[in-house]
C-alpha positions in Angstrom: 87.0 102.6 133.2 88.8 101.8 130.0 91.5 103.9 129.2 91.1 103.1 125.4 88.9 106.6 123.8 88.4 104.7 120.6 87.7 101.1 120.5 86.5 98.8 118.4 85.7 94.9 118.0 85.2 93.2 115.3 84.5 96.0 113.0 83.7 94.7 109.2 82.1 96.8 106.1 81.0 95.2 103.0 80.3 96.3 99.8 78.7 93.4 97.5 81.3 90.6 98.4 84.2 92.5 99.2 85.4 93.5 102.5 86.7 97.1 102.5 87.5 96.3 106.1 87.5 93.0 107.8 87.3 91.8 111.8 89.0 95.2 112.9 89.7 95.5 116.3 91.5 98.7 117.1 92.6 100.5 120.5 93.3 104.3 120.9 94.9 105.4 123.9 93.7 108.8 125.8 96.5 111.5 125.3 98.5 109.6 122.3 98.7 110.0 118.7 97.7 106.7 116.8 98.8 106.4 113.0 97.0 103.8 110.8 99.2 103.2 108.8 98.3 101.5 105.1 98.3 102.1 101.3 95.8 103.6 99.4 93.2 101.3 99.5 93.7 99.4 102.2 90.6 100.7 104.3 91.6 103.5 106.2 89.6 105.8 105.2 86.0 103.7 105.5 87.3 102.7 109.0 87.4 106.3 109.7 83.9 107.1 108.3 82.6 104.2 110.6 83.9 105.8 113.8 82.0 109.2 112.8 78.7 107.4 111.7 79.3 108.3 108.6 79.3 104.8 107.3 77.5 102.3 109.0 79.0 99.3 109.8 78.3 95.4 108.3 78.7 93.9 111.5 81.2 94.8 114.6 81.3 97.7 117.3 82.2 101.1 118.0 83.0 102.4 121.0 84.1 106.1 122.0 84.9 107.5 124.9 83.7 104.1 126.5 80.5 104.0 124.7 79.1 102.4 122.0 78.6 104.8 119.4 75.3 103.6 118.2 72.7 105.5 120.0 75.0 107.9 121.9 76.0 110.1 118.6 74.2 113.0 120.1 76.2 113.1 122.9 80.2 111.6 121.4 80.2 113.4 117.8 80.1 117.1 119.1 83.2 115.7 120.8 85.2 114.9 117.9 86.8 117.3 115.3 87.4 115.5 111.8 89.4 115.8 108.3 87.6 112.8 106.1 87.1 114.9 103.4 87.8 118.3 102.0 85.2 120.4 103.5 82.8 122.8 101.1 84.5 125.6 101.6 83.5 129.2 99.6 85.9 129.9 97.2 85.3 133.6 97.1 85.4 134.3 101.0 88.6 134.4 103.4 89.4 131.7 105.9 87.9 133.9 108.4 84.8 134.1 107.0 84.9 130.8 105.7 85.2 129.2 109.7 82.2 131.8 110.9 80.1 130.6 108.8 80.6 127.2 110.4 81.1 128.4 114.0 77.7 129.8 113.5 76.6 126.7 112.4 77.8 124.9 115.6 76.6 127.8 118.1 79.9 128.5 118.8 79.2 132.6 119.0 82.4 134.5 120.4 85.2 135.3 117.9 87.6 133.5 120.0 87.2 129.9 118.8 87.9 131.2 115.0 90.9 133.3 116.1 91.8 130.3 118.2 92.0 128.1 115.1 93.8 130.0 113.1 96.5 130.6 115.8 96.4 126.7 115.7 97.4 126.3 112.5 99.6 129.2 111.6 97.1 130.9 109.3 96.5 134.6 110.1 92.7 136.0 111.4 90.9 138.7 109.5 93.4 138.3 106.3 92.3 139.6 103.2 93.4 136.4 100.9 90.2 134.5 99.4 89.9 130.7 100.0 90.6 130.5 96.0 93.9 132.1 96.1 95.1 129.7 98.9 98.1 127.4 98.7 97.4 123.4 99.1 99.2 123.5 102.2 97.0 126.7 103.3 93.9 124.7 102.5 95.1 122.3 104.5 95.6 124.0 107.2 92.4 125.8 107.3 90.5 122.2 107.1 92.2 121.3 110.3 91.5 124.6 112.2 88.0 123.5 111.1 88.4 120.6 112.7 90.0 122.1 116.0 87.9 124.9 116.2 85.2 123.6 119.1 88.3 122.7 121.2 87.4 118.6 120.3 88.5 115.9 122.8 89.4 113.5 119.8 90.7 114.5 116.3 90.3 112.0 113.4 92.6 113.2 110.8 92.5 111.1 107.3 95.8 111.7 105.2 96.1 115.5 106.8 99.5 115.7 104.9 98.5 114.0 101.6 99.8 116.7 98.8 101.9 119.0 101.0 105.0 120.0 100.3 108.2 119.3 102.5 107.8 122.4 104.6 104.1 122.0 104.8 104.5 118.3 106.2 106.6 119.7 108.8 104.4 122.4 110.2 101.0 120.0 110.1 103.4 117.5 112.0 104.4 120.4 114.6 101.4 121.6 115.3 99.4 118.1 115.2 102.2 117.1 117.9 101.9 120.4 120.1 97.9 119.5 120.3 98.9 116.2 121.4 101.3 117.6 124.4 100.1 120.7 125.1 96.4 120.0 125.2 96.3 116.6 125.8 94.3 115.7 123.1 93.9 112.3 121.7 94.7 112.1 117.9 93.6 109.3 115.3 95.8 109.9 112.0 95.8 108.1 108.7 98.8 108.2 106.5 100.2 106.0 103.6 103.4 107.7 104.1 105.4 105.3 106.8 108.5 108.2 107.4 105.8 110.7 108.5 103.5 108.3 110.8 107.4 107.3 112.2 107.9 110.7 113.5 104.6 111.2 114.7 102.6 108.8 116.4 103.2 106.8 120.0 101.0 103.7 118.3 100.8 102.4 115.0 98.1 100.1 113.5 99.4 98.9 110.4 96.3 97.8 107.8 96.2 96.1 104.7 93.5 95.0 102.5 91.0 95.9 105.0 92.8 93.6 108.0 94.6 94.7 111.1 98.2 93.1 110.8 99.9 94.8 113.6 99.0 97.2 116.5 101.8 98.1 118.9 103.5 101.2 120.6 106.3 102.8 118.2 108.8 101.7 120.4 107.7 98.0 120.6 107.6 98.1 116.5 110.9 99.7 116.8 112.4 96.8 119.1 111.1 94.1 116.5 113.5 95.8 114.0 116.9 96.6 114.5 120.5 94.5 114.2 120.5 91.2 113.7 123.0 88.1 111.9 122.5 86.3 108.5 124.5 83.1 108.5 124.3 81.2 104.6 125.7 77.8 105.9 125.7 73.9 104.3 122.7 73.1 106.9 121.1 75.6 108.5 118.7 73.2 111.4 121.8 71.8 112.2 123.9 75.6 112.5 120.9 76.5 114.5 120.7 73.3 117.1 124.6 74.2 117.3 124.1 77.5 118.5 121.3 77.2 120.8 123.1 73.7 122.7 126.7 74.7 122.3 126.4 78.6 122.8 122.9 79.1 124.5 122.0 81.6 122.1 118.4 82.5 121.4 115.9 83.8 119.0 117.5 81.7 116.2 114.9 81.4 113.0 116.3 78.8 110.3 114.7 81.0 106.8 115.6 78.1 104.3 117.9 74.9 104.2 120.9 77.1 104.1 120.2 80.2 105.7 119.0 80.9 109.1 118.9 84.4 111.0 120.0 85.2 114.6 118.3 88.2 116.6 120.4 87.4 119.9 123.0 90.3 120.0 125.2 88.1 122.2 126.3 86.2 119.6 130.2 86.1 118.9 130.2 85.7 115.2 133.6 84.3 115.2 133.0 81.8 117.8 129.7 80.7 115.7 131.5 80.4 112.5 134.5 77.9 114.5 131.8 76.4 115.8 130.3 75.4 112.4 133.6 74.6 110.6 134.3 72.1 113.7 130.9 70.2 113.1 131.8 70.1 109.3 129.7 72.3 107.8 130.6 75.3 105.4 130.0 79.0 105.8 129.6 80.7 102.9 128.3 84.2 104.4 128.0 86.0 107.7 126.6 89.3 107.7 125.2 91.6 110.1 122.1 93.8 109.4 119.9 96.6 110.3 116.4 96.3 109.5 114.3 99.5 109.2 110.2 100.2 110.0 110.1 99.8 106.0 111.5 96.5 106.0 109.2 95.3 108.7 106.2 96.5 107.0 107.6 94.4 104.3 107.2 91.8 105.9 104.4 92.2 107.7 102.1 93.0 104.5 104.2 90.5 102.3 104.4 93.4 99.4 106.3 96.2 98.8 107.6 99.2 101.2 105.2 102.8 102.0 106.7 106.0 100.3 
C-alpha cells in the first residue's frame, strides 16, 4: 500500500488556451505537513479545488488514500476537512451557533464535536459574541474549526494564515502543527509566505505558473542551501579544472567566464588562491557566502522571492 495520502499524476487544468495547472505530480505523505508554496496566481487554489472535486481536471489523475478520487468521492471526501474559501457563516449568529448548523448538516449530533473543534482553535464554546463582531483572526480560526469538526484524517487548507497579524499567524501555525504531531493528521497547506512554510512544513512543493518546480523534504531543501565559495578569476574554467585535479575538490560550478562557485566546504580558500596565482591566474575576489531558502526560491523560479 502506498505511503502517500495524496498522489497526483500529470494533473492539468486548462482555461481556454491557458494552463492554470500544468502536468502536476505531487506526493503528500501520511502524518506529515506538506507546504505548497507559490506566489498568488501560481495555481495553488486550482490544485486544491481539483483535489476536492470542486473543479474537474482537464487531464491527469488524483489518488487520495490510495484510491482514484473520481468514482470514489462519497467514500473519500467525508474523510477530508478543507478550507478553500471563507465558509458562508451567518453574521447574526455566534461561532457555536454557526458550527451547530454545519454539524446538523453533517449528522454530527453530539455537542462534543463543536466543543472539541473550538478548543482546537482556541475559541470559546457558547460565547455570546456574534460572528459579525469577530476579528479577522477569529473568523479564520472558526473556519478551521469547521474544517476539523468531523475529525478528518486529511486537512486541505488554502492560505489559512492569509491576512492574519503576527500573533494570529503564530497561533494558527501552532495548532496546525499540533494537529499533525498529536493526532497524526496529514495536512496539505498552501501559502505564498515562504518564512511561514519553512517554519511549519515537513515537505515542500514549489509551484510557479502552474508548474511544480521542486518537491522535497524541508531538510533536503535546506541541505541544498548553506555556505559556498565564490571566486572571480581571469579564467574560471581553468580555475575549476585546477581545483578538481590538484585539490580533489568536487561540486565546482563555472558561472561565467570569470566566476565560479564551489559548494565543497573542504576547500581551503588560501590554498585555492595560491594555486590560481601559481598557475598564472589573477584573482580579484574570493568570498564565502550563505544562501537562504528565499535565495533558492529566486533561483528555481527565476524571479523575485516570496514574502
